[in-house]
N, C-alpha and C positions, 0 to 999 in steps of 0.2 A: 573513573569510567569515561571520562570525557574523551570521545575519538571523533576530533575534528576533521576535517575534510571531506565527511560522506554526506553525499547528496540526495536527499529523498524525495521522492514526487507524492503526494498525496491527491488521491481523485476521490472526491467525494463531492454530491451534490449537496450536503448540509453544510453551509457556509460555519456555523458552531463547532462541527467535528473537525473541520479544516482548522480553526483557529486554535481547540484545544490541543489537538494533534501539532500542529507546528509550534505551539508554544513548549509543550512537554518535551520534544525532541530538540529545540534549540536550547532549553534550559536543563534539561538532564545531561545531555550529551555534546553540546554546542554545533550540533548538524547545521547545514545550512537545507532548509525548507522552501520547495516551490508547492503549488497547488492550481488542481484543475476541479471545475466544477460538473465535466461531465467527460463521458468515456473518449468521446473525439477529440475534446481538447487536452485531455491526458495523454493520448495518442502522440499527439503532435508535439506536446512538451516533451514527452520521451524520448523522441525522435530528436529533438533540437537538444536537451539537456544530457542525455545519457546518465540518468541517476543511477546510484548504487542499488536502490531500491525502491519498489512502487508498494505504497498502501492503498488499497483498492475496496472502494465500497463494492458490496454484493448487488444493494439493491438501490438502481437510480435509472430515473425514467429515461427513454429513448433508446442506449444503447446499457443494458446492466453490466455489471461487473464481471459476469462470465463472458459475456461477448467481448467485452473491451480485453480481458485477459487473453481470449483466443485469437484478436486480431494483434495484440502485442506477441504473441509466440509466431504468428505468420509473417512478422515484420522482421526482415534481415538486421535494422538497425537497433531491434528492441528485443528479441527474441533471449537474449542471454541476460536480460536484469531480471533479478528475483522478485515475485509478487508475493506480496503478503495482503490475504483478504480481509477486510474488515467487514464483520456480519453479527446482524442479533440471531441469526440460525446457529442456536449452540448444540442441536442434537447431534450426535454422534454420526447417524447415517449421512445428514448434509455435509460434516468435515470430512467423512470419508469420501464424499462424491467429488469435494472441491481438492482433497490431495489427489485424486486419481485423475484429475486435470493436469496437473503438474507443478500446483502452485508450491512456494516455498514456504508458507504457513497461513495459519489463519489464527487469527485475534478475533474474539466475540466483542461485541457491544453491549453495554457500557464497558469500555476499557479504562484500565487504572492508567491515570495520566501521569502519576508518578513514577511508576513501573515501565511506560511504552517502549522508551529507548532499550530496556533492560530485555525486554520481552524480544525486540527486534533482534538485538544482538545474540541472545538465546537461540531464535528460529535460524538465525543466518550462518552460527558460527562464527561471527567476528570476533 
């Protein structure tokens, strides 16, 4: 399953989520992972690094995941990067709302760290 050379940006205000997801993607798929703790930092890193995909937490202070996603979509440098939302909102109505915004996928928290890369591969058709 190793798909080297994929670069993933994780935007999440929780250091523990960043650490678990980073380790999971490095160990399971040998991907390069960069992390951001806020929406603003994530947008800046997306512009600078142009990752293959972004994992984006929905509930963050200051600029939440939806606000961050909308700014990524409006930015000519980042609009084509697929975004997968990480969220504790598992209700079908919430997920439908997210997909209607144009996200590439939704992964609910808590996620399974052993299959996170597989979920991303499946959602993005890699």
